[in-house]
N, C-alpha and C positions, 0 to 999 in steps of 0.2 A: 504493500500500500504506500501511497505518497500522500502524507498527511501534513506536509509543511509547504507553506507558500511564502515567497519573498526572497530577496537577494540581500540588500543592506539591512533591512528589518524584516524578520521572519516570524510567522505565527504557525505553531504546530497544534493540532487538535488531537484529543485522545478520548477513549471511552466508548461505551455502548449504552443504548437506551435503557436497558434494565440491569446494567452492571452496577458496581458499587458507586461509581462516580464518573463524571465527564470532566473535561478541563482543557486548558490551553496554556501554551508556553510562548511568551513573546521574547524574542532574542534580538539584540542589536540596538536597543534603545540606549541613548546616552544617559549617564548618571545625572540626577538632579531634576528630573521631570516630575512635577506634582502628580500624585495619584490619590483620588478621592473615592473612598468606599461608597459614599452617598451617590456619586455619579454612576458608578458601576451598578448599584442597586436600581437607580433610576432607569438605566438602559434595559436592565433585565425585566423591570416592571412593564416597560413598553412591549416587550415580547411575550410576557406571561399571559396565559389564559385568564380571562377576567369576566366574561359575559356568557350569555346563553348561546352565542354563535361561535364559541370557542370549545375546544376539547374539555371534557370533564376532568382530565388528568391535571391536577393542580400541584405543581412542584414549588416548594418555597424558594428554591435557588439560593440557599444559604452558602454562598461562596466563601472560600478561604484563600488568601494569597500566602503561599508558603515559602516563596523566595523572590528575591529581586526588588523588594520594596522595604525601606527602613525609614522610620520617622516621617512617613507620608511622601517620600521621594524615591524615585528609581535609584538603584545602586549601580546600574550599568551591567549587572549580571542577569541571566535569564529570569524572567518573571513567570512564575508558575501559579495558575489559578485553578482551584479544584472546586467543583460543584457536585455535592452528593445527589444521588437519585434516591428519593425517599418515598415515592408513591408509585410503585410498579405493580402490575397485575399480569405476570408472565403466563398465567394459565389461559389467557385469551388467545394465545398464539399456538397454532398446530404446525409442526415442522413437516415440510414436504408438499403442502398445499400452496401453490404459487398464487399470491395475491396479484391480480392484474395491475400492471403499471408500477408495481413495486420491484425492489431489487432481490426478492427472495430467490428466484431461479437463477438470475445472472450471478448473484453472490455464490450460490451453490456451485455453479460452473467454474468460478474462479478459485474458490477456497475449498472445494472438494468435500463439503459437509462439515468442516471444522469451524465455520463461522458461527458467531453468536446471533441466532435468528430472533431472539425475544424482542418484541417491539420494533423490529427492523434492525436491531443491533447497531452497528457503526454507520449504517445507512439512514438511520432515523433522523427526523427533523429535530429531535431532542438535542443532538450534537450542536445545533446552531446556538444554543444557550451559551456555550463556551466561546463561540465567535463574538456574541454580543458582549460578553464579559470583557473580552479583549478590546472591543470597541469602546467600552466604558473608560479605558485608559487612553486610547489613541484619538478618539473624537475630541476630548478637551485639549489634548496636546496640539491638535490641528487648529482648534478654535483660538488658541493662544497666538497662532500665526495669522489669524484673520480668515481662516478657511472653515466654512460651514457646510455640512452635508445634511440633506433632508430628502425623504421619500414619501410620496403619497400615492393613493390608489387613483390612477388615471381613468380606469375603465373596469367595470364589472357587469357582465351581461350587456344589456343595452344602455346602461347608465354611465355617463361620462362626467368626470369632475372637471373643474376649471384647471387650466395649466398654470405654471409658475408665472407670476407677474412681477412683483417685488421680491426678488429671490431671498434676500436676507430676512425680510419681514415674514415671508411665507414659511421659511425654514424654522424660524424661531417659534412661530405659531404651531407648526406640526410637532415640535418637540414636546409641547404640553397638551396637545389635543387628545381627547379621549378616543377619537376615531380618526385615522390618518387620511382625511380629505381636506382640500382647501375650502370647498363649499360645504358648510354644515348641512344644508338641505340635501345635497347629493349623498352625503354620508348616511343620513337617516334612511334614504331610499335604498342604499346598498345594504344596510343592516337588515331592512325588511326583506329584500330579495334573498339574502343568505338564509334568513330564518325560514322563508317559504321553501327554499330548496332542501333544507335540512329536514323539514316535515315530510318530504317525499322520499327520504332515505337516500338522498343524492348529495352531490357536492358541486361547487362552482369555482371557476378560475377568474382571471382578469389580467390587467396590465398595470404595472407600477411605473411611476416616473420619478427619477432621482436627479437632483441638482447638486453639483459640487461647486460652491461659490467661493471666489477669492483665491483660487489656486494660481500661482505665478505663471508667467509666460515662459516658454522654453523648456518645459518638463516633458520627458518621454525619451525613450531610447529605441528608435527605429533601427532595423526592420522589426525584429521579433519581440522586442519589449516596448512596442508602441503603447500609448496610453489606452487605446481601444483594446489592444491585445491583452494587456495585463488585467484590465478591469473585467473583460469577458472571461478570461481564464479563471479568475477567482469567483466571479458571479455564477458560473456554471457548476461550481462545486456545491451550490445549493440545489438539492434534488428537485425542488418544485419549479425551478426556472428552466424554460425550454426555448427561450429566445431573448436576444439582447440587441437593441438597435441604438444608434447614437444620433442625436439631433433629429433630422427629418427621417432618417433611417430608410425603411422600405418605401416611404413616400417619395423618394427621389425618382422612383420608377414612373411616377405620374406627372413629371414636370420636365421642362427643358432648362438648359444651363442658365439662361438669362432670368429665369424665374426663381431658381433656387441657389444661385451663387450668393455668397455673403460679401457684400461690398464693404471695403475698408473705408473708414472715415477717421478724422481727428475730432475728438470731443474732450474739452477741458484739458487739452494738451496731451491726451493719451490716444493711442491707436486702438480703435475698436471696430467691430463689424456692425453694420446696420441691421442685419438679421443674424440668427444663430442656427441656421439650418444644419451646419456641420457639428453642432454640439460642442463648440469650444476647442476643437481639435483639427489641426491641418497637418498632414504628413506624419501622423502619429505623435505630434507634439502639441502641447497646449498653446493656444494663441491669446490667452488672457481673458476670454469670455467664459462664462460659466459652463462647465461640462454638463451636458444634458443627455440622459440615457433612459431608455424604457426597457422593462423586463416583462416578458410574457410568462405568467404564472399559471401552471396547469391546475385543474380541479384536484382536490385531495383524492388520491386514488382509493382510499379506504372508504367504502360506502356499504350500507346495509342491504342494498338491492342485490338480488341473486345475479351472479355473473358466471360465465363459463370459464373454466380453467383446467389445470391438470394437477395430478399428484405426481411430482417428478421422482419420488422414491419408488412408488408402485408402477410408474409409467402407465397411467390410465387417465382418461378424461373424467372430469367431475365438475361440480358447481361449488360456489362459495358465496356466503353472505358474511362479509367481514365483521368480526366482533371486535370488541375493544373500545377505547375512548379516542375519538378522532374529531378533528375540526371539519365542519362542513365547507369551510373555505380557509385557506392559509394566507389569503391576500393581506389581511390586517397584520398578522403577526410576522409576516415576512419583511415588512417595511423596515423595522429596526435592524434586522439581519442584513439587509442590503446596505443600510447606512454603515454598519460595522465593517462589512466586506470592503466597501469603498474607502473607508478610513484606513484599513490595512494596506490597500494598494496605494493610496495617495501618500501615506507615510513612507512606504518603501520607495516610491518614485522620487519623492523629495529628498530622502536620505541619499539615494543614488546620485542625484544631481548636485546637491549642496553639502552633503555630509550630515551625519547624525546630530551634530551640535546645533543644527538649525532649530531644533526643538527646545533649545535653551534660550532662545530669543525672548527677552523680557524677564528671564528668570535670574535670580541671584543665589 
C-alpha cells in the first residue's frame, strides 16, 4: 500500500474502520508552528455525523497527539495523531459478499483475503477523520500566510447552490455554517432531498466546489507535479470522489477560445485575469487568482435496497441488502475532507517552492 502523500511535507494515514484506532503522521513541518487542539476539534466536528441525514455511527474522535508537538508548537519532528475507534459494530459485515461499488472484491484480489474487511477496513471513509485531523494543523498554518480554503456543495440532484462571489467572505462563512452551502435556502432544499432519498432506502451524490484563496503566484512544478496534478492525485485518494475539474473544466468543450480565455489586466497595480475560467492555474503553475476546482461525489454505495452481487468465496451469484450504519449522502461530510486534502497539497507545494520556514512567517 502507498499511504503517504507529499514531497517536502508529507502526510501518512494508518488504521482500519473497526481497528483499535486510525491516525496520521505529518512529517517535514518546520519547528515553531502553532498547533491548537481546539482547531483540530473544530475541523473534526465539521466532518462528524450530527443530523438525521448522516450515519448513525457517532464517533467522539477523541484524538491524541503523541509526538511532534510540545508546549503548543511543532518541534520539527514527525507529528503523530491517533484517533480511537470507539463505536464499531463488526457483526454487520459478512466476508465474501461483495458490496456493489465498494472495495470488498478489489481488496480481496489485491490482498488475497488477508485484508481487514470490517466496515470497509482501510478503504473506509472513517480513515478521512485522520486526514481532517491533519488539516486541523495545516489549515491554520496556511491561514497565517493569508491562504484560505473552503468547500461547499455546488450541486445535489437538480439543486444548485450559488458559486463563490467574495471568496474570503464566503470561505469564512462556510467554516461556521451548519450546512456547507453558500445559499441557506438551497441548503435547506438539499437536506430535504437527502432525507427523501434516505426514506426510499437509497443514496444520492453531487458536486462540490472548492476555492483556495490567497495562494502566491508561481507555485507548481510542471510537468508531473503541476498544481492540477498534485491536487487531483490527492483528491482521488478519497473513495467517494470520481471526478475533478479545474475552473470551467469540462465546460471548455462548449465554448471557443475567444469566449473562455482569461484576459490579463492591471488592477490596483497587480496583474490579474478578468475571468477565472482556468481556475487560477496556467501551465500547471499558479497565476495569483484563486484556485477553483469541482469534485464529482458519487452516491454512498451502501444502500438498503436489494442489489445483485456475488459471493466471491463461494463463487456464486447472490443478492445483498447492505446492513450497517451509513450516510444517505456523503456530500456534506466530504467538504471538510476536501479542505484538508487541499491544505496538505498546498502546504507541500509551498514548502517545495519556498522552503518549510515559510510557515514561520509572522511567528516568533
